[in-house]
C-alpha atoms as an extended CHARMM CRD file, in Angstrom:
* protein
*
       199  EXT
         1         1  MET       CA            -66.4690000000        7.8780000000      -80.1460000000  PROA      1               0.0000000000
         2         2  ASN       CA            -66.1080000000        9.5080000000      -76.7600000000  PROA      2               0.0000000000
         3         3  SER       CA            -63.3840000000        7.2330000000      -75.4230000000  PROA      3               0.0000000000
         4         4  THR       CA            -59.9460000000        8.7390000000      -74.8710000000  PROA      4               0.0000000000
         5         5  ILE       CA            -58.3670000000        5.3310000000      -75.5400000000  PROA      5               0.0000000000
         6         6  SER       CA            -56.7150000000        4.9050000000      -78.9270000000  PROA      6               0.0000000000
         7         7  PRO       CA            -58.6080000000        2.6260000000      -81.3570000000  PROA      7               0.0000000000
         8         8  ASN       CA            -55.9440000000       -0.1030000000      -81.2550000000  PROA      8               0.0000000000
         9         9  HSD       CA            -55.7050000000       -0.0340000000      -77.4750000000  PROA      9               0.0000000000
        10        10  LEU       CA            -59.5030000000       -0.0880000000      -77.2140000000  PROA      10              0.0000000000
        11        11  LEU       CA            -59.7860000000       -3.2960000000      -79.2110000000  PROA      11              0.0000000000
        12        12  THR       CA            -56.9260000000       -4.8280000000      -77.2230000000  PROA      12              0.0000000000
        13        13  GLU       CA            -58.7990000000       -4.0410000000      -74.0060000000  PROA      13              0.0000000000
        14        14  VAL       CA            -62.0050000000       -5.5690000000      -75.3640000000  PROA      14              0.0000000000
        15        15  ARG       CA            -60.1640000000       -8.6480000000      -76.6450000000  PROA      15              0.0000000000
        16        16  ASN       CA            -58.4210000000       -9.2070000000      -73.3020000000  PROA      16              0.0000000000
        17        17  PHE       CA            -61.7040000000       -8.8030000000      -71.4370000000  PROA      17              0.0000000000
        18        18  ALA       CA            -63.5660000000      -11.1490000000      -73.7650000000  PROA      18              0.0000000000
        19        19  LYS       CA            -60.9520000000      -13.9150000000      -73.5340000000  PROA      19              0.0000000000
        20        20  ASN       CA            -61.7810000000      -14.3190000000      -69.8370000000  PROA      20              0.0000000000
        21        21  PHE       CA            -65.1650000000      -15.7600000000      -70.8230000000  PROA      21              0.0000000000
        22        22  TYR       CA            -64.0880000000      -18.2530000000      -73.4890000000  PROA      22              0.0000000000
        23        23  ASP       CA            -62.4190000000      -21.6440000000      -73.1470000000  PROA      23              0.0000000000
        24        24  GLU       CA            -59.3270000000      -21.9320000000      -75.3520000000  PROA      24              0.0000000000
        25        25  ALA       CA            -59.9430000000      -25.6700000000      -75.7350000000  PROA      25              0.0000000000
        26        26  ASP       CA            -63.6210000000      -25.3340000000      -76.7080000000  PROA      26              0.0000000000
        27        27  ASP       CA            -63.9090000000      -25.3480000000      -80.5000000000  PROA      27              0.0000000000
        28        28  LEU       CA            -67.7060000000      -25.2360000000      -80.3800000000  PROA      28              0.0000000000
        29        29  HSD       CA            -68.3240000000      -21.9180000000      -78.6440000000  PROA      29              0.0000000000
        30        30  GLY       CA            -64.9180000000      -21.0530000000      -77.1960000000  PROA      30              0.0000000000
        31        31  TRP       CA            -62.1310000000      -18.7860000000      -78.4010000000  PROA      31              0.0000000000
        32        32  GLY       CA            -61.6750000000      -20.7620000000      -81.6120000000  PROA      32              0.0000000000
        33        33  HSD       CA            -65.2720000000      -19.9970000000      -82.5890000000  PROA      33              0.0000000000
        34        34  ILE       CA            -64.7300000000      -16.2920000000      -81.8820000000  PROA      34              0.0000000000
        35        35  THR       CA            -61.5860000000      -16.0720000000      -84.0050000000  PROA      35              0.0000000000
        36        36  ARG       CA            -63.2800000000      -17.8960000000      -86.8940000000  PROA      36              0.0000000000
        37        37  VAL       CA            -66.3740000000      -15.6800000000      -86.7310000000  PROA      37              0.0000000000
        38        38  LEU       CA            -64.1220000000      -12.6210000000      -86.6340000000  PROA      38              0.0000000000
        39        39  LYS       CA            -62.3310000000      -13.7790000000      -89.7920000000  PROA      39              0.0000000000
        40        40  ILE       CA            -65.6170000000      -14.4870000000      -91.5820000000  PROA      40              0.0000000000
        41        41  SER       CA            -66.9600000000      -11.1020000000      -90.4720000000  PROA      41              0.0000000000
        42        42  GLU       CA            -63.8810000000       -9.3080000000      -91.7930000000  PROA      42              0.0000000000
        43        43  ASN       CA            -64.2870000000      -11.0160000000      -95.1600000000  PROA      43              0.0000000000
        44        44  LEU       CA            -67.9740000000      -10.0770000000      -95.3710000000  PROA      44              0.0000000000
        45        45  ALA       CA            -67.1960000000       -6.5000000000      -94.2910000000  PROA      45              0.0000000000
        46        46  LYS       CA            -65.1020000000       -6.0010000000      -97.4280000000  PROA      46              0.0000000000
        47        47  PHE       CA            -68.3330000000       -5.7280000000      -99.4210000000  PROA      47              0.0000000000
        48        48  TYR       CA            -69.8650000000       -2.9640000000      -97.2860000000  PROA      48              0.0000000000
        49        49  SER       CA            -69.2320000000        0.3390000000      -95.5630000000  PROA      49              0.0000000000
        50        50  VAL       CA            -68.7370000000       -0.8850000000      -92.0160000000  PROA      50              0.0000000000
        51        51  ASP       CA            -67.7370000000        0.5030000000      -88.6260000000  PROA      51              0.0000000000
        52        52  HSD       CA            -64.9570000000       -2.0400000000      -88.1220000000  PROA      52              0.0000000000
        53        53  GLN       CA            -64.3670000000       -1.2590000000      -84.4520000000  PROA      53              0.0000000000
        54        54  THR       CA            -68.0320000000       -1.6520000000      -83.5290000000  PROA      54              0.0000000000
        55        55  LEU       CA            -68.2450000000       -4.8650000000      -85.5490000000  PROA      55              0.0000000000
        56        56  GLU       CA            -65.1480000000       -6.3430000000      -83.9100000000  PROA      56              0.0000000000
        57        57  MET       CA            -66.3590000000       -5.4480000000      -80.4320000000  PROA      57              0.0000000000
        58        58  GLY       CA            -69.6880000000       -7.1250000000      -81.1810000000  PROA      58              0.0000000000
        59        59  VAL       CA            -67.9780000000      -10.2670000000      -82.4540000000  PROA      59              0.0000000000
        60        60  LEU       CA            -65.6090000000      -10.4980000000      -79.4980000000  PROA      60              0.0000000000
        61        61  LEU       CA            -68.3800000000      -10.0430000000      -76.9410000000  PROA      61              0.0000000000
        62        62  HSD       CA            -71.3210000000      -11.8550000000      -78.5390000000  PROA      62              0.0000000000
        63        63  ASP       CA            -70.9590000000      -15.1270000000      -76.6080000000  PROA      63              0.0000000000
        64        64  ILE       CA            -69.4490000000      -13.9990000000      -73.2920000000  PROA      64              0.0000000000
        65        65  GLY       CA            -72.6830000000      -14.8610000000      -71.4670000000  PROA      65              0.0000000000
        66        66  ARG       CA            -72.9000000000      -18.4040000000      -72.8150000000  PROA      66              0.0000000000
        67        67  LYS       CA            -71.3420000000      -20.1030000000      -69.7540000000  PROA      67              0.0000000000
        68        68  GLU       CA            -74.0520000000      -18.5870000000      -67.5310000000  PROA      68              0.0000000000
        69        69  GLU       CA            -76.9280000000      -19.4700000000      -69.8590000000  PROA      69              0.0000000000
        70        70  LYS       CA            -77.7620000000      -22.8330000000      -68.2970000000  PROA      70              0.0000000000
        71        71  ILE       CA            -77.1370000000      -21.6080000000      -64.7490000000  PROA      71              0.0000000000
        72        72  LYS       CA            -79.3640000000      -18.5440000000      -65.0420000000  PROA      72              0.0000000000
        73        73  LYS       CA            -81.7120000000      -20.1300000000      -67.5920000000  PROA      73              0.0000000000
        74        74  ARG       CA            -81.7180000000      -17.0080000000      -69.7390000000  PROA      74              0.0000000000
        75        75  PRO       CA            -80.6140000000      -16.4090000000      -73.3560000000  PROA      75              0.0000000000
        76        76  HSD       CA            -76.8540000000      -16.0480000000      -73.5640000000  PROA      76              0.0000000000
        77        77  ALA       CA            -77.0800000000      -13.0000000000      -75.8370000000  PROA      77              0.0000000000
        78        78  GLU       CA            -79.0130000000      -11.0760000000      -73.1970000000  PROA      78              0.0000000000
        79        79  LEU       CA            -76.4860000000      -12.0920000000      -70.5620000000  PROA      79              0.0000000000
        80        80  SER       CA            -73.6500000000      -11.0770000000      -72.8910000000  PROA      80              0.0000000000
        81        81  VAL       CA            -75.1340000000       -7.5810000000      -73.2130000000  PROA      81              0.0000000000
        82        82  GLU       CA            -75.4860000000       -7.2890000000      -69.4390000000  PROA      82              0.0000000000
        83        83  ILE       CA            -71.8490000000       -8.2550000000      -68.9230000000  PROA      83              0.0000000000
        84        84  ALA       CA            -70.5040000000       -6.1360000000      -71.7750000000  PROA      84              0.0000000000
        85        85  THR       CA            -72.3860000000       -2.8840000000      -71.0880000000  PROA      85              0.0000000000
        86        86  PRO       CA            -70.7100000000       -1.8090000000      -67.8160000000  PROA      86              0.0000000000
        87        87  PHE       CA            -67.3300000000       -2.8650000000      -69.1870000000  PROA      87              0.0000000000
        88        88  LEU       CA            -67.7610000000       -0.7210000000      -72.3020000000  PROA      88              0.0000000000
        89        89  HSD       CA            -68.8730000000        2.2010000000      -70.1140000000  PROA      89              0.0000000000
        90        90  SER       CA            -65.6810000000        1.7730000000      -68.0830000000  PROA      90              0.0000000000
        91        91  LEU       CA            -63.6790000000        2.3400000000      -71.2820000000  PROA      91              0.0000000000
        92        92  GLY       CA            -65.3470000000        5.7130000000      -71.7330000000  PROA      92              0.0000000000
        93        93  LEU       CA            -67.4540000000        4.7310000000      -74.7180000000  PROA      93              0.0000000000
        94        94  GLY       CA            -70.6070000000        6.7320000000      -75.4070000000  PROA      94              0.0000000000
        95        95  ASP       CA            -74.1590000000        5.4320000000      -75.3150000000  PROA      95              0.0000000000
        96        96  ARG       CA            -74.4700000000        5.3890000000      -79.1020000000  PROA      96              0.0000000000
        97        97  ILE       CA            -71.5240000000        3.0060000000      -79.5380000000  PROA      97              0.0000000000
        98        98  ILE       CA            -72.5870000000        0.8150000000      -76.6300000000  PROA      98              0.0000000000
        99        99  SER       CA            -76.1430000000        0.5860000000      -77.9840000000  PROA      99              0.0000000000
       100       100  ALA       CA            -74.7760000000       -0.3740000000      -81.3860000000  PROA      100             0.0000000000
       101       101  VAL       CA            -72.6550000000       -3.1550000000      -79.8840000000  PROA      101             0.0000000000
       102       102  ALA       CA            -75.5870000000       -4.3430000000      -77.7500000000  PROA      102             0.0000000000
       103       103  HSD       CA            -77.7720000000       -4.5610000000      -80.8710000000  PROA      103             0.0000000000
       104       104  ILE       CA            -75.1170000000       -6.5890000000      -82.6830000000  PROA      104             0.0000000000
       105       105  ILE       CA            -74.9880000000       -9.0340000000      -79.7640000000  PROA      105             0.0000000000
       106       106  ARG       CA            -78.7590000000       -9.3280000000      -79.2420000000  PROA      106             0.0000000000
       107       107  SER       CA            -79.6450000000       -9.7720000000      -82.8860000000  PROA      107             0.0000000000
       108       108  HSD       CA            -77.2650000000      -12.6820000000      -83.4920000000  PROA      108             0.0000000000
       109       109  SER       CA            -79.4280000000      -14.8150000000      -81.1950000000  PROA      109             0.0000000000
       110       110  PHE       CA            -82.1710000000      -16.8750000000      -82.7940000000  PROA      110             0.0000000000
       111       111  SER       CA            -84.0530000000      -17.2370000000      -79.5020000000  PROA      111             0.0000000000
       112       112  LEU       CA            -84.3530000000      -13.5010000000      -78.8380000000  PROA      112             0.0000000000
       113       113  ASN       CA            -85.9880000000      -12.9220000000      -82.2430000000  PROA      113             0.0000000000
       114       114  VAL       CA            -84.3560000000       -9.4960000000      -82.6800000000  PROA      114             0.0000000000
       115       115  THR       CA            -84.0650000000       -8.4880000000      -86.3400000000  PROA      115             0.0000000000
       116       116  PRO       CA            -80.5460000000       -7.2850000000      -87.2490000000  PROA      116             0.0000000000
       117       117  GLU       CA            -80.8690000000       -3.6800000000      -88.4290000000  PROA      117             0.0000000000
       118       118  SER       CA            -77.3130000000       -2.3920000000      -88.8280000000  PROA      118             0.0000000000
       119       119  ILE       CA            -74.9000000000       -3.8120000000      -91.3910000000  PROA      119             0.0000000000
       120       120  GLU       CA            -72.5980000000       -4.7920000000      -88.5320000000  PROA      120             0.0000000000
       121       121  ALA       CA            -75.4230000000       -6.7790000000      -86.8830000000  PROA      121             0.0000000000
       122       122  LYS       CA            -76.2650000000       -8.4920000000      -90.1680000000  PROA      122             0.0000000000
       123       123  ILE       CA            -72.6320000000       -9.4450000000      -90.6810000000  PROA      123             0.0000000000
       124       124  LEU       CA            -72.2940000000      -11.0420000000      -87.2440000000  PROA      124             0.0000000000
       125       125  SER       CA            -75.6350000000      -12.8210000000      -87.6220000000  PROA      125             0.0000000000
       126       126  ASP       CA            -74.4660000000      -14.3530000000      -90.8970000000  PROA      126             0.0000000000
       127       127  ALA       CA            -70.8830000000      -15.0540000000      -89.8010000000  PROA      127             0.0000000000
       128       128  ASP       CA            -72.0820000000      -16.9040000000      -86.7050000000  PROA      128             0.0000000000
       129       129  LYS       CA            -74.2550000000      -19.1600000000      -88.8840000000  PROA      129             0.0000000000
       130       130  LEU       CA            -71.5660000000      -19.6800000000      -91.5200000000  PROA      130             0.0000000000
       131       131  ASP       CA            -69.2300000000      -21.0350000000      -88.8220000000  PROA      131             0.0000000000
       132       132  ALA       CA            -71.7450000000      -23.8470000000      -88.3090000000  PROA      132             0.0000000000
       133       133  LEU       CA            -71.4500000000      -24.9490000000      -91.9570000000  PROA      133             0.0000000000
       134       134  GLY       CA            -68.7680000000      -26.4320000000      -94.1950000000  PROA      134             0.0000000000
       135       135  ALA       CA            -65.9640000000      -28.6410000000      -92.8690000000  PROA      135             0.0000000000
       136       136  VAL       CA            -65.9260000000      -26.7370000000      -89.5840000000  PROA      136             0.0000000000
       137       137  GLY       CA            -69.6560000000      -27.2950000000      -89.2450000000  PROA      137             0.0000000000
       138       138  ILE       CA            -69.2080000000      -31.0270000000      -89.8130000000  PROA      138             0.0000000000
       139       139  TYR       CA            -66.5640000000      -31.1110000000      -87.0850000000  PROA      139             0.0000000000
       140       140  ARG       CA            -68.7560000000      -29.0780000000      -84.7370000000  PROA      140             0.0000000000
       141       141  VAL       CA            -71.8630000000      -31.2210000000      -85.1450000000  PROA      141             0.0000000000
       142       142  CYS       CA            -69.8800000000      -34.4210000000      -84.5790000000  PROA      142             0.0000000000
       143       143  ALA       CA            -68.1000000000      -32.9550000000      -81.5530000000  PROA      143             0.0000000000
       144       144  TYR       CA            -71.3610000000      -31.6180000000      -80.1200000000  PROA      144             0.0000000000
       145       145  GLN       CA            -73.1390000000      -34.9450000000      -80.4480000000  PROA      145             0.0000000000
       146       146  ALA       CA            -70.1840000000      -36.8310000000      -78.9740000000  PROA      146             0.0000000000
       147       147  LEU       CA            -70.1340000000      -34.4770000000      -75.9820000000  PROA      147             0.0000000000
       148       148  HSD       CA            -73.8680000000      -34.8790000000      -75.4180000000  PROA      148             0.0000000000
       149       149  GLY       CA            -74.1250000000      -38.6370000000      -75.8060000000  PROA      149             0.0000000000
       150       150  GLY       CA            -75.3350000000      -38.6180000000      -79.3910000000  PROA      150             0.0000000000
       151       151  ASP       CA            -74.6160000000      -41.2070000000      -82.0810000000  PROA      151             0.0000000000
       152       152  ILE       CA            -74.3880000000      -41.3070000000      -85.8810000000  PROA      152             0.0000000000
       153       153  GLY       CA            -78.1380000000      -40.9970000000      -86.1320000000  PROA      153             0.0000000000
       154       154  SER       CA            -78.0150000000      -37.8840000000      -83.9570000000  PROA      154             0.0000000000
       155       155  VAL       CA            -75.4690000000      -36.3330000000      -86.2900000000  PROA      155             0.0000000000
       156       156  ILE       CA            -77.7000000000      -37.0080000000      -89.3000000000  PROA      156             0.0000000000
       157       157  HSD       CA            -80.7540000000      -35.5530000000      -87.5520000000  PROA      157             0.0000000000
       158       158  HSD       CA            -78.7720000000      -32.4980000000      -86.3960000000  PROA      158             0.0000000000
       159       159  CYS       CA            -77.8080000000      -31.8060000000      -90.0160000000  PROA      159             0.0000000000
       160       160  HSD       CA            -81.4500000000      -32.0680000000      -91.1090000000  PROA      160             0.0000000000
       161       161  ASP       CA            -83.0350000000      -30.2450000000      -88.1960000000  PROA      161             0.0000000000
       162       162  LYS       CA            -80.5660000000      -27.3870000000      -87.8150000000  PROA      162             0.0000000000
       163       163  LEU       CA            -77.6920000000      -27.0520000000      -90.2650000000  PROA      163             0.0000000000
       164       164  PHE       CA            -79.6810000000      -27.3610000000      -93.4950000000  PROA      164             0.0000000000
       165       165  LYS       CA            -81.9940000000      -24.5810000000      -92.2970000000  PROA      165             0.0000000000
       166       166  LEU       CA            -79.2200000000      -22.0450000000      -91.7240000000  PROA      166             0.0000000000
       167       167  GLU       CA            -78.7510000000      -21.1630000000      -95.3990000000  PROA      167             0.0000000000
       168       168  GLU       CA            -82.2480000000      -19.6910000000      -95.6750000000  PROA      168             0.0000000000
       169       169  LEU       CA            -81.6330000000      -17.5170000000      -92.5950000000  PROA      169             0.0000000000
       170       170  LEU       CA            -78.6030000000      -15.7500000000      -94.0990000000  PROA      170             0.0000000000
       171       171  LEU       CA            -79.2190000000      -12.0670000000      -94.8080000000  PROA      171             0.0000000000
       172       172  LEU       CA            -76.4920000000      -10.7410000000      -97.0990000000  PROA      172             0.0000000000
       173       173  PRO       CA            -75.8050000000      -11.7590000000     -100.7340000000  PROA      173             0.0000000000
       174       174  PRO       CA            -72.1050000000      -12.6490000000     -100.1110000000  PROA      174             0.0000000000
       175       175  SER       CA            -73.1840000000      -14.7500000000      -97.1180000000  PROA      175             0.0000000000
       176       176  LYS       CA            -75.8150000000      -16.5540000000      -99.1760000000  PROA      176             0.0000000000
       177       177  GLU       CA            -73.3000000000      -17.3350000000     -101.9060000000  PROA      177             0.0000000000
       178       178  LEU       CA            -70.8140000000      -18.7540000000      -99.4060000000  PROA      178             0.0000000000
       179       179  GLY       CA            -73.5650000000      -20.4530000000      -97.4300000000  PROA      179             0.0000000000
       180       180  GLN       CA            -74.7120000000      -22.3690000000     -100.4940000000  PROA      180             0.0000000000
       181       181  LYS       CA            -71.2180000000      -23.8120000000     -100.9940000000  PROA      181             0.0000000000
       182       182  LEU       CA            -70.7300000000      -24.6460000000      -97.3150000000  PROA      182             0.0000000000
       183       183  THR       CA            -74.1620000000      -26.2340000000      -97.0040000000  PROA      183             0.0000000000
       184       184  LYS       CA            -73.3830000000      -28.4880000000      -99.9700000000  PROA      184             0.0000000000
       185       185  ARG       CA            -70.3140000000      -29.7940000000      -98.1310000000  PROA      185             0.0000000000
       186       186  VAL       CA            -72.4300000000      -30.6690000000      -95.1080000000  PROA      186             0.0000000000
       187       187  ARG       CA            -75.1380000000      -32.2090000000      -97.3070000000  PROA      187             0.0000000000
       188       188  ASP       CA            -72.5840000000      -34.3540000000      -99.1830000000  PROA      188             0.0000000000
       189       189  PHE       CA            -71.1840000000      -35.5420000000      -95.8500000000  PROA      189             0.0000000000
       190       190  GLN       CA            -74.6240000000      -36.3200000000      -94.4410000000  PROA      190             0.0000000000
       191       191  GLU       CA            -75.6850000000      -38.2160000000      -97.5650000000  PROA      191             0.0000000000
       192       192  GLN       CA            -72.4660000000      -40.2440000000      -97.5990000000  PROA      192             0.0000000000
       193       193  LEU       CA            -72.7870000000      -40.9880000000      -93.8950000000  PROA      193             0.0000000000
       194       194  GLN       CA            -76.3910000000      -42.0980000000      -94.4010000000  PROA      194             0.0000000000
       195       195  ALA       CA            -75.3960000000      -44.2960000000      -97.3400000000  PROA      195             0.0000000000
       196       196  GLU       CA            -72.5730000000      -45.9910000000      -95.4290000000  PROA      196             0.0000000000
       197       197  ILE       CA            -74.6620000000      -46.8890000000      -92.3850000000  PROA      197             0.0000000000
       198       198  SER       CA            -77.4860000000      -48.1360000000      -94.6320000000  PROA      198             0.0000000000
       199       199  LYS       CA            -75.3490000000      -50.7540000000      -96.3760000000  PROA      199             0.0000000000
């Protein structure tokens, strides 16, 4: 790493920068999502030899372009890279580190169809999906549908069309093991919900 900033100070700078782009009150894609994905990523990283600083920078910055996605009508991951790159250069980081972070950000996006190559990229890709499953995933799908005018039927369809497909997209064995458990929680909820409205 070419930066003259100490590792701890570097991550503090990145964290402070990233927080400007996330809504504290938004549990779907705001700061709460970032902190959860960071925790999941740290747990997955225990199984691998990982560059923890690069991983954390990727996690913190991966959604900073989301607010501009609808305005600019471009994938948020691409926008996130464009916002993050000059900032990381300003910290004195070298091209190798910045490219690694950019890859982590780009490859978490389903729409960009970039295959995660590094272990750090695979971890973020999986962690981002795992945050959409389990009890948190149930909360998120209900909140999302409520915000967008959906109803109970929309929640059920969202589970079928999106959430139940996430498990097969997970890349790492520890992610797949956890994903199986979290998907079951969503499936149990969806089946119970379906049963109750069918009575």
